[in-house]
TIZA-874895 format. One record per residue (C-alpha): residue in one letter; z, y, x. Coordinates in Angstrom, 3 decimals. Each point is the difference from the previous one (the first is absolute). Layout:
! residues N
+-----+----------+----------+----------+
: res :        w :        v :        u :
+-----+----------+----------+----------+
:   A :        Z :        Y :        X :
...
+-----+----------+----------+----------+
! end
This chain:
! residues 272
+-----+----------+----------+----------+
: res :        w :        v :        u :
+-----+----------+----------+----------+
:   M :   -0.144 :    0.183 :    0.041 :
:   S :   -0.469 :    3.169 :    1.031 :
:   A :    2.585 :    2.516 :    0.669 :
:   P :    0.178 :    2.669 :   -2.310 :
:   P :   -1.364 :    3.486 :    0.270 :
:   T :    1.803 :    2.533 :    1.802 :
:   T :    0.910 :    3.238 :   -1.369 :
:   A :   -0.333 :    2.179 :    3.305 :
:   P :   -2.166 :    2.680 :    0.152 :
:   R :   -3.254 :   -0.969 :    2.426 :
:   T :   -0.346 :    2.992 :    2.506 :
:   P :   -3.155 :    0.271 :    2.367 :
:   H :    2.583 :   -0.593 :    2.983 :
:   A :    1.238 :   -3.354 :   -1.568 :
:   A :   -3.343 :   -1.507 :   -0.774 :
:   A :   -1.509 :    0.997 :    3.415 :
:   Q :    3.234 :   -1.649 :    1.943 :
:   R :   -1.077 :   -3.136 :   -2.334 :
:   R :   -3.525 :    0.068 :    0.756 :
:   P :   -0.466 :   -2.940 :    2.443 :
:   S :   -2.364 :    0.751 :    3.032 :
:   L :   -3.516 :   -1.554 :    0.138 :
:   I :    0.765 :   -1.278 :    3.522 :
:   G :    4.094 :   -0.236 :   -0.773 :
:   H :    2.086 :   -3.418 :   -1.062 :
:   V :   -1.286 :   -1.417 :   -3.162 :
:   E :    1.122 :   -3.113 :   -1.161 :
:   N :   -2.273 :   -1.686 :   -2.843 :
:   G :    0.447 :   -3.582 :    1.384 :
:   W :   -3.174 :   -2.091 :   -0.315 :
:   A :   -2.099 :    2.853 :   -0.779 :
:   A :    0.967 :    1.888 :    3.072 :
:   L :   -0.852 :   -3.262 :    1.779 :
:   I :   -3.517 :   -0.451 :   -1.530 :
:   A :   -0.740 :    3.899 :    0.851 :
:   E :    0.952 :   -0.576 :    3.167 :
:   F :   -1.923 :   -3.325 :    0.627 :
:   V :   -3.187 :    2.019 :   -1.743 :
:   G :    0.578 :    3.317 :    1.883 :
:   T :   -0.094 :   -1.594 :    3.394 :
:   A :   -3.140 :   -2.155 :   -1.200 :
:   A :   -1.428 :    2.876 :   -0.766 :
:   L :    0.539 :    1.797 :    3.137 :
:   V :   -1.350 :   -2.712 :    2.159 :
:   F :   -3.015 :   -0.227 :   -2.112 :
:   F :   -1.114 :    3.785 :   -0.544 :
:   A :    1.542 :    1.515 :    3.321 :
:   V :   -0.741 :   -2.607 :    2.261 :
:   G :   -3.771 :   -1.170 :   -1.421 :
:   T :   -0.707 :    3.476 :    0.637 :
:   A :    0.282 :   -0.988 :    3.682 :
:   V :   -1.209 :   -3.370 :   -0.418 :
:   Y :   -3.293 :    1.263 :   -1.876 :
:   S :   -0.414 :    3.619 :    0.630 :
:   G :    1.413 :    0.309 :    3.304 :
:   V :   -3.055 :    0.964 :    1.894 :
:   T :   -0.823 :    2.387 :   -2.264 :
:   A :    2.723 :    1.684 :   -1.330 :
:   G :    1.965 :   -0.071 :    3.444 :
:   T :    3.329 :    0.926 :    0.478 :
:   V :    0.513 :    2.879 :   -2.080 :
:   G :   -1.399 :   -1.994 :   -2.971 :
:   I :    2.212 :   -3.177 :    0.950 :
:   A :    2.849 :    2.531 :   -0.177 :
:   L :   -0.463 :    1.892 :   -3.212 :
:   A :   -0.702 :   -3.535 :   -1.735 :
:   F :    3.764 :   -1.072 :    0.866 :
:   G :    1.659 :    3.409 :   -0.976 :
:   F :   -2.393 :   -0.146 :   -3.137 :
:   V :    0.868 :   -3.256 :   -1.184 :
:   L :    3.749 :    0.508 :    0.974 :
:   V :    0.280 :    3.375 :   -2.009 :
:   A :   -1.894 :   -1.904 :   -3.189 :
:   L :    2.625 :   -2.869 :    0.355 :
:   V :    2.769 :    2.364 :   -0.003 :
:   Y :   -0.948 :    1.539 :   -3.542 :
:   A :   -1.211 :   -3.532 :   -1.347 :
:   I :    2.914 :   -2.487 :    0.686 :
:   G :    2.591 :    2.709 :    1.622 :
:   S :    2.133 :    0.409 :   -3.219 :
:   V :    0.044 :   -4.083 :    0.069 :
:   S :    1.125 :   -1.159 :    3.464 :
:   G :   -0.208 :    3.551 :    1.942 :
:   C :   -3.233 :   -1.638 :    1.620 :
:   H :    1.440 :   -0.790 :    3.465 :
:   V :   -3.045 :   -2.536 :    0.445 :
:   N :    1.189 :    0.096 :    3.841 :
:   P :    2.975 :   -2.120 :    1.322 :
:   A :    0.850 :    2.695 :    2.431 :
:   V :    0.889 :    2.590 :   -2.927 :
:   T :    1.950 :   -2.404 :   -1.782 :
:   L :    2.087 :   -0.413 :    2.970 :
:   G :    0.182 :    3.697 :    0.468 :
:   M :    1.759 :    0.354 :   -3.415 :
:   V :    1.803 :   -3.192 :    0.257 :
:   L :    1.659 :    1.631 :    3.231 :
:   A :   -0.042 :    3.416 :   -1.999 :
:   R :    2.276 :   -2.029 :   -2.595 :
:   R :   -2.229 :    0.868 :   -2.740 :
:   M :   -0.944 :   -3.454 :   -0.645 :
:   N :    1.798 :   -3.417 :   -0.198 :
:   P :   -0.384 :   -2.335 :    2.932 :
:   I :   -0.917 :   -2.952 :   -2.164 :
:   C :   -2.745 :    2.235 :   -2.060 :
:   G :   -0.941 :    1.082 :    2.983 :
:   G :   -0.964 :   -3.206 :    1.219 :
:   L :   -1.691 :   -1.117 :   -2.907 :
:   Y :   -1.968 :    3.065 :    0.084 :
:   A :   -1.352 :   -0.667 :    3.733 :
:   I :   -1.084 :   -3.491 :   -1.266 :
:   A :   -2.100 :    1.163 :   -2.865 :
:   Q :   -1.263 :    2.314 :    2.339 :
:   F :   -0.817 :   -2.582 :    3.203 :
:   C :   -1.652 :   -2.391 :   -2.795 :
:   G :   -2.049 :    2.654 :   -1.879 :
:   G :   -1.069 :    1.722 :    3.481 :
:   I :   -1.194 :   -3.807 :    1.064 :
:   V :   -1.808 :   -0.456 :   -3.850 :
:   G :   -1.599 :    3.488 :    0.424 :
:   A :   -1.381 :   -1.085 :    3.589 :
:   L :   -1.175 :   -3.503 :   -1.682 :
:   L :   -1.866 :    1.631 :   -2.801 :
:   L :   -1.623 :    2.267 :    2.672 :
:   Y :   -0.459 :   -3.186 :    2.247 :
:   W :   -2.255 :   -1.285 :   -3.003 :
:   V :   -1.823 :    2.959 :   -0.737 :
:   S :   -0.658 :    0.593 :    3.757 :
:   N :   -1.706 :   -4.164 :   -0.738 :
:   T :   -2.126 :    1.091 :   -2.991 :
:   V :   -1.528 :    2.612 :    2.468 :
:   L :   -0.298 :   -1.619 :    3.012 :
:   A :   -1.859 :   -3.048 :   -2.039 :
:   R :   -2.807 :    2.898 :   -1.458 :
:   T :    0.007 :    2.811 :    2.762 :
:   G :    0.785 :   -1.693 :    3.599 :
:   G :    3.277 :    1.907 :   -0.181 :
:   P :   -1.010 :    3.716 :    1.255 :
:   F :    3.944 :    0.526 :    0.043 :
:   N :    2.992 :   -0.024 :    1.850 :
:   R :    0.926 :   -3.628 :   -0.860 :
:   K :    1.279 :   -0.799 :    3.603 :
:   S :    2.631 :    2.031 :    0.274 :
:   F :    0.709 :    0.268 :   -3.918 :
:   G :    1.774 :    2.922 :   -0.059 :
:   A :    2.862 :   -1.476 :    2.050 :
:   N :    2.506 :    1.594 :    2.505 :
:   G :   -0.084 :   -0.928 :    3.817 :
:   Y :    0.971 :    1.100 :    3.445 :
:   G :   -1.979 :   -0.834 :    3.419 :
:   S :   -3.696 :   -0.761 :   -0.540 :
:   D :    0.526 :   -0.010 :   -3.987 :
:   S :    1.010 :    3.705 :    0.464 :
:   D :   -3.016 :    2.705 :   -0.041 :
:   L :    2.055 :    1.700 :    2.935 :
:   H :    1.246 :   -3.209 :    1.752 :
:   I :    3.570 :    0.962 :   -0.426 :
:   S :    2.693 :   -2.016 :    1.242 :
:   V :    2.695 :   -1.789 :   -1.635 :
:   G :    2.632 :    1.966 :    0.952 :
:   G :   -2.089 :    3.267 :   -0.941 :
:   A :   -1.209 :   -1.496 :   -3.251 :
:   F :    3.925 :   -0.860 :   -0.642 :
:   L :    0.964 :    3.460 :    0.681 :
:   V :   -2.857 :    1.377 :   -2.270 :
:   E :    1.049 :   -2.054 :   -3.304 :
:   I :    3.776 :    0.800 :    0.610 :
:   I :   -0.926 :    3.718 :   -0.260 :
:   L :   -2.775 :    0.330 :   -2.179 :
:   T :    2.309 :   -2.362 :   -2.395 :
:   A :    2.844 :    2.019 :    0.651 :
:   L :   -1.432 :    3.237 :   -1.372 :
:   L :   -1.707 :   -2.037 :   -3.268 :
:   I :    3.787 :   -0.569 :   -0.912 :
:   I :    1.577 :    3.076 :    1.183 :
:   V :   -2.748 :    1.719 :   -2.550 :
:   V :    0.383 :   -2.354 :   -2.895 :
:   L :    4.185 :    0.490 :    0.196 :
:   G :   -0.446 :    3.648 :    0.216 :
:   V :   -2.196 :    0.212 :   -2.832 :
:   T :    1.858 :   -2.306 :   -2.024 :
:   H :    3.355 :    1.554 :    0.675 :
:   G :    1.354 :    2.963 :   -2.805 :
:   P :   -2.566 :    1.627 :   -2.611 :
:   G :   -1.997 :    2.250 :    2.023 :
:   V :   -3.469 :   -1.916 :    0.071 :
:   K :    0.463 :   -1.834 :   -3.100 :
:   G :   -3.692 :   -0.977 :   -0.948 :
:   L :   -1.345 :    0.695 :    3.064 :
:   E :    0.816 :   -3.120 :    2.057 :
:   G :   -3.029 :   -1.700 :   -0.193 :
:   V :   -1.620 :    2.755 :    1.670 :
:   A :    2.505 :    0.592 :    3.075 :
:   I :    0.031 :   -3.658 :    0.657 :
:   G :   -3.667 :   -0.766 :   -0.414 :
:   T :   -0.879 :    3.534 :    2.230 :
:   A :    2.580 :   -1.743 :    2.357 :
:   L :   -1.670 :   -3.040 :    0.077 :
:   T :   -3.485 :    1.027 :    0.802 :
:   A :    1.058 :    2.031 :    2.825 :
:   I :    2.037 :   -2.930 :    1.324 :
:   H :   -3.258 :   -2.081 :   -0.083 :
:   L :   -1.924 :    3.026 :    2.020 :
:   V :    2.089 :   -0.411 :    2.470 :
:   G :    0.466 :   -3.931 :    0.238 :
:   I :   -3.483 :   -1.435 :   -0.954 :
:   P :   -1.293 :    0.327 :    3.575 :
:   L :    2.836 :   -1.216 :    1.499 :
:   T :    1.541 :   -2.864 :   -1.711 :
:   G :   -2.214 :    0.167 :   -3.582 :
:   T :    3.229 :    1.194 :   -1.354 :
:   S :    2.731 :   -2.209 :   -1.915 :
:   V :    3.235 :    1.979 :   -0.828 :
:   N :   -0.194 :   -3.167 :   -2.680 :
:   P :    0.835 :   -3.457 :    0.857 :
:   A :   -1.379 :   -1.144 :   -3.627 :
:   R :   -3.497 :    1.854 :    0.906 :
:   S :   -0.128 :   -1.761 :    3.613 :
:   L :    0.687 :   -3.923 :   -0.758 :
:   G :   -2.623 :   -0.358 :   -2.865 :
:   P :   -2.965 :    1.218 :    1.877 :
:   A :    1.470 :   -1.753 :    3.179 :
:   I :   -0.421 :   -3.340 :   -1.226 :
:   F :   -3.626 :    0.264 :   -0.697 :
:   A :   -1.039 :    2.160 :    2.654 :
:   E :   -2.420 :   -1.863 :    2.540 :
:   T :    1.939 :    1.972 :    2.779 :
:   N :    3.505 :   -0.212 :    1.549 :
:   A :    1.650 :    1.199 :   -2.495 :
:   L :    1.941 :   -2.409 :   -1.168 :
:   S :    1.867 :   -0.986 :    3.061 :
:   Q :    0.610 :    4.252 :    0.489 :
:   V :    1.491 :    0.192 :   -3.430 :
:   W :    3.376 :   -0.002 :    0.851 :
:   L :   -0.464 :    3.404 :    1.617 :
:   F :   -0.843 :    1.178 :   -3.046 :
:   I :    2.730 :   -1.343 :   -2.212 :
:   V :    2.620 :    0.475 :    2.421 :
:   A :   -0.880 :    3.557 :    0.953 :
:   P :    0.071 :    1.357 :   -3.478 :
:   L :    3.125 :   -1.200 :   -0.619 :
:   C :    1.398 :    1.866 :    3.061 :
:   G :   -1.622 :    2.785 :   -0.802 :
:   A :    1.417 :   -0.033 :   -3.173 :
:   V :    3.176 :   -0.101 :    1.769 :
:   L :   -0.663 :    3.024 :    1.690 :
:   G :   -1.223 :    1.958 :   -2.741 :
:   V :    3.432 :   -0.876 :   -1.994 :
:   L :    1.723 :    1.128 :    2.835 :
:   V :   -1.517 :    3.355 :    0.888 :
:   H :   -0.268 :    0.687 :   -4.413 :
:   T :    3.897 :   -0.797 :    0.372 :
:   A :    0.506 :    2.868 :    2.741 :
:   L :   -1.991 :    2.497 :   -1.331 :
:   R :    2.075 :   -0.397 :   -3.317 :
:   G :    3.069 :    0.112 :    1.719 :
:   Y :   -0.967 :    3.217 :    2.105 :
:   K :   -1.335 :    1.927 :   -3.156 :
:   R :    3.481 :   -0.672 :   -1.835 :
:   S :    1.596 :    0.901 :    3.443 :
:   V :   -1.510 :    3.340 :   -0.263 :
:   V :    0.234 :    0.129 :   -3.611 :
:   E :    3.694 :   -0.105 :    0.059 :
:   S :    0.714 :    1.973 :    3.285 :
:   K :   -2.130 :    3.316 :   -1.693 :
:   P :    2.705 :    2.536 :   -1.006 :
:   V :    0.939 :    0.832 :   -3.354 :
:   D :   -1.621 :    3.172 :   -1.260 :
:   R :    2.838 :    1.839 :   -1.457 :
:   A :   -1.487 :    2.508 :   -1.755 :
:   S :   -2.341 :   -2.537 :   -1.575 :
:   A :    3.104 :   -2.223 :   -0.971 :
:   E :    1.942 :    2.885 :   -1.953 :
+-----+----------+----------+----------+
! end
């Protein structure tokens, strides 16, 4: 039975406080898990698909925009259902920031990894049909997978790749946690995070192909005809480490902001 309606007045401020953030902690049971599964599959199919089929013509900018635009669309499509993490690193950040239950976070991660694999499987199936008809004039070999050494455009070392992924993921987590904290940018989270992801890809694509998302990396690595599967450990571990760093930086920044606000002298004239 539902609770009786409240007689307390509803103020705009109270309504704003009750409204969930599009990327925040929203628990809707199976609906949330299905949303994370479908969202991650869509991210891999469309964004990684751009790298596979249009990478030669779209280039780095086109691929980066594809990742950003797809994420923006997903935020507004499934954000109110699951929070639209579609990334185990983001989910870990939410758990560490105490915005999500760890058990719920683990279930999210499972759904995301499964979605990434299914998205890559669909992409692989489509690529097989194209290959049979045209001979495959696209980037079938790397299959949009991440890599280092000879599998990197700039032949970045394993240490360099690890550091790059930590830094880029930390930046993503700082943005996600920042724009979803407080009422300042309600409704614009998708634009802010999508823009950040685009910029991150512009930097990372020539270096590692840009992961910052273990689920995005695992799926394509399974089907790539390179060393991607043997290298995918880095693109799982490094983004998770980056998530930890991002949470630490976000927490430190908020603590500094709080201390500055509390240390400001009280204006006696305004107080009176």
